[in-house]
C-alpha positions, 0 to 999 in steps of 0.5 A, spaced: 101 824 412 103 831 414 110 831 418 112 824 416 118 822 412 120 829 411 127 829 408 130 834 413 137 836 409 132 838 403 129 843 408 135 845 411 139 847 405 133 851 402 135 858 401 128 860 403 129 858 410 136 861 411 137 864 418 131 860 421 132 857 428 131 850 429 125 851 432 122 854 426 125 848 421 122 843 426 115 847 425 116 847 417 117 840 417 111 838 422 107 842 417 109 839 411 107 833 407 110 829 401 106 829 395 107 824 389 106 826 382 106 821 376 108 823 369 104 829 366 100 830 373 098 837 374 101 840 380 098 847 380 094 851 374 094 858 372 089 862 376 089 858 382 091 861 389 098 859 391 096 856 398 102 852 398 110 852 395 114 846 393 121 843 394 122 838 388 126 832 391 126 827 385 123 827 378 122 834 374 117 839 373 115 843 367 112 850 368 108 853 362 103 858 359 097 856 355 096 861 349 089 862 346 090 858 340 091 852 344 099 852 344 104 852 350 110 856 351 114 853 356 117 857 361 122 853 366 124 846 368 125 844 375 130 839 378 131 835 384 132 841 390 129 846 386 123 850 390 117 852 386 111 857 387 115 860 393 114 867 391 107 867 389 106 863 396 109 869 399 105 874 396 099 871 397 098 871 390 095 866 384 099 862 380 100 865 373 102 859 369 101 851 369 106 846 373 106 839 371 110 833 372 115 832 366 116 825 369 114 821 375 116 826 381 116 827 388 115 833 392 115 836 399 109 841 400 108 846 405 104 847 408 100 840 408 093 839 405 088 842 410 093 847 413 092 855 411 096 861 411 092 864 416 093 857 421 100 858 420 100 865 422 096 864 428 101 858 430 108 861 428 107 868 426 115 869 426 116 863 422 111 865 416 114 872 416 121 870 416 119 865 410 116 871 406 122 876 407 127 871 405 122 870 399 122 877 397 130 877 398 131 872 393 126 875 388 130 881 389 137 878 388 134 874 382 132 881 379 139 884 380 142 878 377 137 879 371 139 886 370 146 885 371 146 880 365 142 884 361 147 890 362 153 885 360 150 883 354 146 889 352 149 889 345 146 882 344 140 884 347 139 890 343 140 885 337 135 880 339 130 885 340 131 888 333 131 881 330 124 880 333 121 886 330 125 887 323 122 884 317 127 880 314 125 882 307 125 889 307 129 891 314 123 895 316 119 894 322 114 889 323 107 891 324 107 887 331 112 893 334 106 898 334 102 894 339 108 892 343 112 898 343 109 904 339 102 905 342 105 906 348 110 912 345 105 916 341 105 923 342 099 927 340 099 929 334 101 923 331 100 921 324 100 915 320 102 914 313 100 908 309 103 906 302 101 901 297 104 900 290 100 900 284 099 895 279 104 890 283 101 884 281 103 886 274 110 887 276 110 880 279 107 876 274 111 879 268 118 879 272 117 874 277 117 874 285 124 877 285 123 883 281 117 884 287 122 883 292 127 888 289 122 893 288 119 893 296 127 893 298 127 900 294 121 902 297 123 900 304 130 904 303 125 911 301 121 910 307 127 909 312 131 915 309 125 919 310 125 917 317 132 918 318 132 925 315 126 927 320 130 925 325 124 920 328 119 916 326 118 908 325 118 906 318 114 899 318 111 893 313 104 892 315 102 886 310 105 883 304 106 890 300 103 895 304 108 899 308 108 906 311 111 911 317 108 913 323 111 920 326 110 923 333 108 930 334 106 931 326 100 935 325 095 935 319 100 940 315 106 936 316 103 929 314 100 932 308 107 934 306 110 928 307 105 924 304 105 928 297 113 928 298 113 920 298 108 920 292 113 924 288 119 920 290 115 913 288 113 916 281 121 918 280 123 911 282 127 908 276 123 904 272 124 897 271 127 896 264 124 893 258 125 886 257 124 882 250 117 884 249 115 886 256 115 894 257 118 898 262 114 898 269 113 905 272 112 906 279 106 909 283 103 908 289 096 909 293 097 913 299 092 914 305 094 918 311 091 920 318 092 924 324 091 921 331 087 923 335 084 929 330 081 924 325 079 918 330 081 919 338 081 911 338 088 909 335 086 902 333 080 904 329 084 910 326 089 904 324 084 900 321 080 905 318 086 908 314 088 901 312 081 900 309 081 907 306 088 905 303 085 898 300 079 902 297 082 907 293 088 902 291 082 898 288 079 904 284 085 905 280 090 908 285 095 913 284 092 918 289 093 921 296 087 920 301 086 923 307 082 919 312 078 921 317 072 917 321 068 924 321 068 924 314 065 917 313 060 918 318 
């Protein structure tokens, strides 16, 4: 029942209730309730209104998010003495994750069942405001601590960020960087130049996967050198052997020049030497380029259209440069 058997020390020592009067504490105790949760029992769900917060007095609670594929990403684990859902409650928000008992657990729930924030505000407006203010202060301190930790470990954070988006085989950026960061940094006009090596299967079938890996590393170096010489841009690996460059402030004239220069550099690559009865392998590439928003105002549509254009021309024999435009397809 509400207010019965509440462990007062657990209430008093909570940072959330710091500075509250004894009268405020008594009010919180009398409007709290003990909740028991068996292992795997759900405490709250994502999207549920945060009408309560909890103080864990025994056991363990895990908080996680569910992915579209059914997998879970665990965000945190709470142990005895921790407060759960306090900031969401203070904001009157919805929980953005799930919380369940990792083992049999016991919690103090405030307010108890049947009580609402509006009821509390009518009874003790000052108490509820003090709790909300303390929650904001706590969150501010957590943010400050996080920023301090990031600043103190900036080189490590940057290295972690680089590894998360870097293709281990070539050192190029992964395609996921486009969605996560590049799209938000695009400046009109922005060009995308895609490249796919011709006859690559012949190289791999005759020389082995190591020869293909070595060729991709050489091509990656070319792309990185081009972006380095330009002073900006992203050199990326899109899929298995489809690579390319994205540039900001790059109009149609410059994009066409870069595509032509890239094609020449690929053709001038040192061939893979002959071996036994296997002849030399000479490089060429199919290149497709487009400019946003001129060739398509929707970036995703531009990307997919340019990629499809690349594959179609590669299948037709390759060794060519194509300017993709959505209007030309209509």
